[in-house]
C-alpha positions in Angstrom: 8.1 1.1 87.2 8.9 -2.6 88.5 8.2 -5.1 85.8 9.0 -8.8 85.4 8.9 -10.7 82.1 7.4 -14.7 82.9 7.0 -17.9 80.7 3.0 -19.9 81.1 1.6 -22.1 78.6 4.7 -21.8 76.2 4.5 -17.6 75.5 6.1 -14.8 77.7 3.9 -12.0 79.3 5.6 -8.8 80.4 3.4 -7.7 84.0 3.7 -5.3 86.3 1.6 -5.7 89.0 -1.9 -4.8 89.4 -1.9 -5.8 85.7 -4.5 -7.7 84.3 -4.0 -10.6 81.8 -5.2 -13.3 79.8 -3.3 -16.4 79.9 -3.7 -20.0 78.3 -5.7 -22.5 80.8 -3.9 -22.8 84.2 -3.8 -26.7 85.9 -5.6 -29.5 85.1 -9.5 -30.7 84.0 -11.9 -29.0 82.5 -12.3 -25.7 84.4 -8.9 -25.1 85.7 -8.6 -23.0 88.7 -11.2 -21.7 90.6 -11.4 -18.2 90.5 -10.3 -16.0 93.1 -7.6 -19.2 94.0 -3.3 -18.0 94.3 -1.2 -18.5 91.5 2.2 -18.3 91.8 4.8 -18.2 88.8 8.0 -19.0 89.2 9.6 -18.9 85.7 10.8 -15.6 86.0 12.9 -14.8 83.1 13.8 -10.7 83.8 12.9 -9.3 86.3 13.7 -5.0 87.3 13.6 -3.4 90.2 14.0 0.6 89.9 17.3 1.0 87.9 18.2 -2.6 88.7 17.6 -5.0 86.2 18.5 -8.7 86.7 18.4 -11.4 83.4 17.9 -15.1 84.4 20.1 -17.8 82.6 17.4 -19.1 82.1 14.9 -18.1 84.8 16.0 -15.9 88.0 16.2 -17.6 91.3 14.0 -17.3 93.7 12.1 -14.3 92.0 8.5 -14.7 91.4 5.1 -13.1 90.7 2.4 -14.4 92.8 -1.7 -13.9 90.8 -5.2 -14.3 91.2 -7.4 -16.1 89.0 -10.5 -13.8 88.0 -12.0 -16.6 85.8 -11.4 -19.1 83.5 -13.8 -19.0 80.2 -13.2 -20.1 76.1 -12.4 -17.8 73.6 -14.9 -17.4 71.1 -14.9 -20.3 68.2 -12.6 -20.7 65.7 -14.0 -22.3 62.5 -11.9 -24.9 60.7 -13.0 -26.3 57.5 -11.0 -28.8 55.0 -12.6 -28.7 51.4 -10.9 -30.9 48.5 -12.7 -29.8 44.7 -14.5 -32.6 42.7 -13.8 -35.2 45.7 -17.9 -34.3 47.6 -14.3 -34.4 50.2 -16.4 -31.8 53.7 -15.2 -31.5 57.4 -16.4 -29.2 59.3 -15.0 -29.0 63.0 -15.1 -26.0 66.2 -12.6 -25.1 68.1 -12.6 -23.5 71.4 -9.6 -22.6 73.1 -9.5 -22.4 77.3 -7.8 -19.7 78.6 -7.7 -17.9 81.9 -8.0 -14.2 83.3 -5.7 -13.1 86.2 -4.4 -10.0 87.6 -1.1 -9.7 89.2 -0.6 -9.3 93.1 3.1 -8.6 93.2 6.7 -8.7 92.1 
């Protein structure tokens, strides 16, 4: 089975063709990349084709992974609560991390 290791959003992911993946938000702006658009990841760290393995230093030149965006969405709310005892100090804040779901088309 052919697969590749790509880098996006400061993280590394092992991907293969046809696989669905949830990654950090792609693109600029409030929504980022729209659903149905094609995205190309050119930071490929490792690639296998059959028995052949290519390792980049740090990236493989000319290698790319194409993916189709399925849906941008936000994660569940994470509550950040700060509290100091005996000081009447309380702060409550929520955070929703934006993500993008992609499907790998080809390596």
